[in-house]
C-alpha positions, 0 to 999 in steps of 0.5 A: 589617523592610523591609530584610530582605524584599528580601534574603529574596526575593533568597536565595530566587530565588538558590537555585532555579537551583542546585537545578534545575541539580543536578537536571539533572545527576542526570537527564543522568547517569541518562539516560546510564547507562540509555542505556549499560545498554539499548545491549546490549539494542538490539544483541542485538535488532538481531542476532536475537530469541529465539535466532532471527537476523534477515535481512540489511539489505535482503534483504526488499526484494531479495526483492520485486524481481519485484513492484517491477519490475512496479510500476515499469513501471506507474508505481506505485513509485519511491524518492525519493533523500534528498538531505539525507544527502549533497549533490551537491557532496560530494567523497566522493560516488561516480558510482554513487550519482549515476546511481542518484539520477538513475535513480530521479528518472526513475522519479519523473517517470514515476510522476508523468506515469502518475498525471496521466494516470490522473486525467485519464482518471478526469475524462474519464468524467464525460462518460459520463452525459447527459440521455437516460440512463435507468435500465437495463442501459446506465446500470448498466454506465456506473456500473460502468466509472466506479467501476472507473476511479476506484478505479484512480485511487485505488489509483494515488494511494495508491501514489504517496503511499507512494512520495513519502513513503518510508515503504514503502521504509523499512519494506521496507528496515529492518524486521528480519525472520526468514529464513523470512519473507523466503523466504515473501515471495519465493514469494508475490511471484513467484507472484502477480506471474506470476498478475497478468501473465497475468490482465492480458494476458487481461483486456486481450485480452477488452477489446479483443475487446469494444470492437473487435468491436461492430458496433452500438456498444453500449459506445462510450460508454466513449470519452466525450466521443466518442460521447456528446457529440462525434459521430465519423464512421463512417469514423474509428470504428475509430480512436476505438475503438482510441485510447479502448482505450489509456486502459484499459491501465493500469487492470487491471495497476495495481489488481492490483499495488497490491492485491498490494503491500498483501497482501504487506505485511500477509503480512509483518507477520502472519508476524512477529507470529505469530512473536512470539506463538509465542516468547512462549508458549515463554517463558511455559511450560506452568505459566505462569511466564515465563522470559526478557526481558519488555522484549525482547518489548515492544520487538519489539512496539513496533517492529512496531506502529510499522512498521504505523503507517508503511504504515497509510495505504497499506493503508487506501485500497487496502483500504477503497476496493477492498472497497466498489467491488468489492462495489458493482460486483458487486451492480450487475452481478448485478442487471442480469443478473438483471432486464434481458434486454438485458444478455445478449441478445447474445454481446458483452453477455453476455461484457461483463457476465461479464467485468466481474463476474469482474474485480470478483471478482478484486479482491474476492478480494484485498481480502477476503484482505488484510482477513482477514489484518489481522483475524488480525494484530489478533487476534495483537497483542491476545493478545500485549498481554494476556499481556505486560501481565497 
């Protein structure tokens, strides 16, 4: 009995690897067969969906060129070259690719410098507040300016993160969309970009009038730490105001263009989910009998959902931060106008409060529009999921 047990154990141990090898071979064969069967479905999905062809690769990205060019000027967008695909010592690398990579790396350096300056300006505004501050219209205006500048820094950071990770560029370049979506995105990009440039010029002109035409220095505290902690001679006060005004140039166009990018991304996904819902209703028919390929609808929905997940961080920071900050500023400004006469005692102070109120209303309009589109997109996704998995 003692001699038989080791042999039995040896036989058991020896037969197990044979069984696993056979099972692995079967699984590999099944995987190859399933991949071969799914290849035509993937090719047909790349060509179009439900008989409707997709736009060419990169056409969606090129349709947003007015917005992307404006964002590059503000330091909000750059494309990081993927050096893992092709090294610099590759003999097949052409000089055109090298020049493009150098130009794009220059945009990245420019965006990094702009982000650093924006955050430096945001940190500088901590010196707005002093010991002599008391609750009133000046303190409420300080809180409003402080919140707007820090919101702009958050928006710049979100755009920099989206560009650095390459998720935004990858989604805009590789997401298969229909030609009508490309046409609609181009119209929205051109129209809203023109409106934002006009609004930014008007806002900066009004802001320059407010800060350079004040005789009594009502809003010189925005040039902190000058005036608040460091006294400036009367002969150099105009120079201090001019230098302080330059720190606010990137606030309005930067925040508005970041809002526009969020709005356009949500518009693209909402448009494609709406198309998916429309095709699914046609496939179901009036009698409730499904006619079509359910797996293609599931793959299309999963593709759009994964793309939404890639840009979720960018949308989350922009929409939530903008919505909360703009609502808080609107409440503060309305409270100051209603209960403090000094907020509208002079024409300059009245123009200032109306100016900041309108600026926050514009930002709230972008944030609310994006939130409404996101809510509509979520409702469409829920309807498609309920119909597909019922």
